[in-house]
N, C-alpha and C positions, 0 to 999 in steps of 0.2 A: 603467593600474590593475593591481594584482597579482593580482586574481581572474580566473577564467575562467567564462563563463556558457554554459549549454546550454539552449535553449528548444524547446518543441514542443507539438504538439496530438495527442490521441488521440481517435478516433471510437468511440463505443459503438453497436453494432448488435445486433439481435435475431436469433436462430435459431429462434424459435417459428414454427410453420407459418402462423399468421395475421398475422405481422409480419416474415416472412423478409427479412433484409438491410435492414430499415428502420432509420434512425438513431433511437436511443432516449436519446442523451445524448452528452456530450463532456467533455473534460478538457484544460485548458491547464496547462503546467508550466514551471518554470524551476529548474535546478540552478545554484547558485553554488558554485564550487570556490575557496575562499579560499587566499591565499598561504601560510597557516600549516598547510594540510592539512585544515582544517575544511570541512564541506559544509552548505549550506542548501538545502532544497527548498521551493519555493512552488507550490501547486497549487490550482486552482479546478475543481471537479467538478460537473457538472449531470446528474442522472438524471431523465428524463421518464417512463419506463415501467419497471416497473409503478408505478401510483399508490400512495401519494402521492409527488409529486416531491421530489427531494432536491437541495439546493445546499450544497456543502461548501467551506470555505476552510481551507487548511492552511499553516502555516509551521513547518517541522521542521528542526532542526539536529543535526548529528553533530560530535563533536570530531575532532581530528587523528588519533586512533587508531580512528576509525570507530564510536565508541560513542555511543548516543543522548545528547543534551545537553538539548534542550527542544523543546516542540511547542505551538503555539497552534492551537486548533480552534474554528471557528465553523460552526454547522449550522442550516439552515433546511429544514423539512419541510412539504410542502403549502403552500408560500409563507408559512409562519409560523415565527417564531423558535423553535427547539427548545432551543438552549443553546450556551454557549461555555465554553472552559476553557483553562487553562495548565498543562501537564504539565512538570515539571522533574525531571531525573535528577541525583542527588547521588552520584557515583561513589565519593567518598572515604568516604561514610557507608553505601554500599550501600542507598540508599533512592530511591524515586520518589514524588513528591508531585503531587497534582492539586487545583487550586482551580477550581471550576466553578459555573455558575449557569444556571438556566433555569426556565420557568414550571411545569414538573412536578416539579422537584427543589429549588426554592429555591436556597440557596447551600450548597455542600458543600465539605469539605476531606478529602482522603484521603492516607494515607501507606502505601506498600507496601514491604516489604523486597525487595531484589533481590540476586542474586549472579551468579557467573560463568556459571551455567547459562542465563541469559537471553541469547538470541541477537540480540535487536533489538526494534524497536518497529514495529507494524503500523499505519500511518497511515490506511489505506483508499483513498487514490488509487491507481489502477492502476499509475502510474509508481513509486509507493512499493513495490508488491508486487515489481516487477522488481528494484528496488535491494536489497530484502531478501535476494534470492538470493545476494548476496555472502557471506552467513554460512556457506555450504557450500563445502567444498574440492572443486574440480573437477579438480585437477592429475593425479589418477590415473584419470581416466575415470569412466563412469557409476557413480553411488553414490546413497545416500539415508540420511536419518536423521530422527528426530523433533526438531523445533526448538521452542523455548519463547520466546514473545514476549509483550509487553504490548500491549494495544490500548486505544483510547479508547472502543470500543464492541464488544461481542461479536456484535451484529446483523450479518447477512450484508451489508447495505448500509451499515452504520455509521450507521443512522438513529435513534439514541437519544442522549440528552444525554451529553456527554463525561464518562466515569467510567472509571477504570482497571480493567482486567480481565486475567486471565492466560489465555493460549490455548496449547495444544500441538497441533501439526499436523505431518504428515509432508511433507518436502520431498525430491523426487527429482530428480537430474540425469540426463537421459536421453541426452545426447550432443550433437553439434554439427551444425548445418545452416545453409545459406545461404538467406536468406529475402528475398523482394521484396515490398514494400508500397508504398503511395502515396508515402511519404517517401523511398523509395530501396531499395537492396539492401544487406543487412547480413550479416556473419558472426555467427552467433548460437549461444548455448547454449540447449538446450531443457530446461525444468524442468516439474515437476508437483507441485502441492499436493494432498494427499489427507487428508481429515478422517476418521480412523478411531477417534477417541477421544471419550469423554464430556467430556474437557477441551478439546475443540475449540471451534468457533464457537457458543457458547451451549448446548452439549450437543446440538446438532443436526448431523446428518451433512451437511456441505457437499459438493455434487457436485465431482467431480474438476475441477481448474483447471490447464490447461496454458498455458504461456507460452514465448515465444522472446525472449531478452534478449541485447543486444549482447555479444560475446565480448571485452570490453575493460574497463578499470577504471571506465568510466562506467556500466556495467550498465543500459542504457536499455531499457525495455520496447518491443518491436517489434510483436508480435502475440500473441494468446492468446484463450482462451475458457473458459467454464464450461458443463458439460453439465447433464443432469438437468432439474429444473423451472426452473432459471434460464435456460438456453439463450441465453447471451450471447456476443458476440464483440467484441474490441477490436483496433484497428489504429492504428499510428502514421502520421499523414497529413501532418504538417509537422515539420521539424526544422531548427534553426539551431545549429550548433556554432561 
């Protein structure tokens, strides 16, 4: 076959004192790198804590130039169907469209203008956060800038019916480190997301989010965590390349 597949699993744990290092969720993912340069990410995410539980299924594709192409989202919250939607990017028309439905929203259609200032699409799976760091240039050492992305939910857990929203957040490249996790030892780039803007995640300050991502074109999430009230940690525990 012409394509190449990378599969793995990420463990979600808590850093809250009452749940220290206890598993609170998990994520299975697969990247398909197609022969023509396009990439497809499939991810299943389970969040058990805090309640209500979240089950998310994502199929997200980028074209051969690394631009968002389309994304299918299906969401279950508290073991009840929350919504599903298809988001499509029309690069030639500088538009993104979303067709979505769910018990609380009925059926909706959205059209948003996009332009070159849009750096990517935030899908909410942890592995997608790592892949999004490809939008920043690391060739000249530590740096940072505000990035502009579209998301299917501005909620911190992505636990609302799929609807397009714009988010601006600071992404900083902090340097290189070698990291060892359950899945192995990896040369990584260290990044940090910081929400300093009212245009961030729903207008609420998202705690600082640090992550270590493989220092190669695959940009695989290896480990990371969010501080503040979220107090979460994520680690790559299985990987098949």
